[in-house]
N, C-alpha and C positions, 0 to 999 in steps of 0.2 A: 129558456131556451128551447127553440123549435127542432124537432128532429124530423126529417123526411121520410116518408113511410109510403109515398107511391109517387110515381109519374104517371100521367094519363096518356093513353094512347088514341086511337083512331075510335071513331063512334061506331058502335055497334047496332043495328037497327035504326029504325024511326023513331022511338019512343025517347031518345036521349040518353040512352046508355052509352057507357064511353069505356074501352078496355084500361087495364091499368098495369104498369110495371111495378111489382110488390118489392118493398124495400124493408122488411119486416119479418122475423121469424115466426109471428104469431098472427096473420091475418084475420082468423076468427075472433080475436080480441080485437083489433082495431077498427075494423071494418063492418061495425053493427049500426043499425037504422038507429038515428038520432045523433050520431056523432057529428062533430061540427070542425071541419079541417080548415086551417091557413093555407090560403092558396098565393104561389107566386106564379107570374105577375100578382099582383094584389088585385087587379081590375077583373079579376075573373072570382072572387071569392068575397068572404067565407064560403064555403058550400057544405050542405047539411045531408049526410047520406041518407037516402031512402032506402036502399037494399043493394045488396052483394051477393052474387052467384057466381060459381065456377063454371066454363064452358069448355070443356077439356082442360088444359094446363093454363088457360087465361080468366083472369079474375076480371070480371062485367061489374061495374058499379053504375049506379042510379043516384042522382042528387035532386032535392026539392026544386033547386034552382034552374032545373035545365029541364025542358020538356019537350025538346024535339032535336033532330037531328043537326040542323042548322048552329044550336047554340052548343051541341056536342063538340062540333068541330071547332068551334072556337077554343075550347079547352085542351085541343091537342098540343103536348108539350108542357104543360102545365104541372108544376110539383104540388103535392099535399104533404101538408108538416102537421106535426099534433105537440101540444106544449108538455115539455119533460115532465113539469110539475104535477100534470095529470096521469102521469104512468108510475105505478108501482115497481118499488125498486126489484133490479133483476140482478140478482148476484151472479149469475151464471151468463150473463152476456153483455158485450161493450157495442156502444155509437160507435159510427166513423168519426166523429168529430172528437170523442173520447181517444181514440187511436192515431189519429194523423198527428205527425210532429212528434212523436214518441220515439227515443233513441231505442236502436235495434242493438242487442247484446249477445254476444255468442262466445261463451268460453271467457267471459270477463272483458271481453274486448268490443269496442264500440263497430258495428260495421256499417252503420246507416241509419236512415229513418223511413218511417210509415209513412208512404205518401196517400196511400188509400186502402180502403177495403170494399173489395168485389163481392157481392153478394150472391152466390149462385145456387142453382138447387141443389146441388149435392153439399157441396161445403164451400165456406167462406173463403177467400185469399187475400191475404195481405199484400198491399203492393209496395216491395221494400225498396228505396234509391240507395245505393251504393257509389261509391266512388267508380266500380266497373260497368255500371249500369242498374237496370230495373230487373229485381229478381221477384218471383211471385213465390209467398209462403202459405202452405195449407193453414190455416187457422184452426187448426185442432189442439186440444190440452198436451198430447204427446211431443208436438212439434213447438208450441208456444205455453209453457208450463207456468210462466209469470206473466202477468199483466200488471203494471204499476204505475198508473196516471199520475197520482200525487208524486212518487219518484221521477216520474218523465220518461220512465225506459219499458221495454218488455225482453225477457230472455227468449232466447230462440235455441232449441237444441234442434239443428239440421240433418236429415239424413245425409249420409254422404254425398259429395257433389253438388249440393242443392246450389251452395253459395258460388263455387267454379265454374257453373256452366256459363257465368257471365264473364268470367276473367280471363277465357282466350280471347286474343286480338282476331277480329272478322276476317282478317285477309292472311291469319296464319296456315301454313301449309302443314297437311298431316308429317308426319315425322320420315324423315328419308325423302323427302320430294323438295324441291328449291321452293321457296316463297313467292308468290305472285306480285308482281309489281302493279300499283293502281293503274297501269295502262292495259295490262293485262298479260304483259310479256314475265317470262320466269328470268 
């Protein structure tokens, strides 16, 4: 199975470097010279990494198959994948494809389904689809103590109010005030 590790962005300079939005916790292990990436759309790859360097907070990549800015521009929006069979087992991490579709349990009750994983610089967020709407849950051990892909669920111990934020009707009035009607009249 392929796991997405980056999305390529705009060219950087005239020698074929491209910016990359990173989707891995260990870019220093994934972006080493000589690694071959599967690319989607297929017309752009595979690509063999020549080099990776950081320019402030942006990862810049260069590939053997890309020698100028014009070719780099063609890669804009392409996605880089690695084969999971080539990766070492990581008991402390999860890939998005392992989480999406899992049932979310709070206090033994099913409250929703994992819809996505947003990887952010500070911490990752689980996007949970509930009957009341989307809820973003910090993907940290204190809040998500159990992940069981084989069992098809995760356990969430939310801080007070996390799931209730989306339960209030969008046009509900504060206590003591009349509710607004769709046309704006009270």
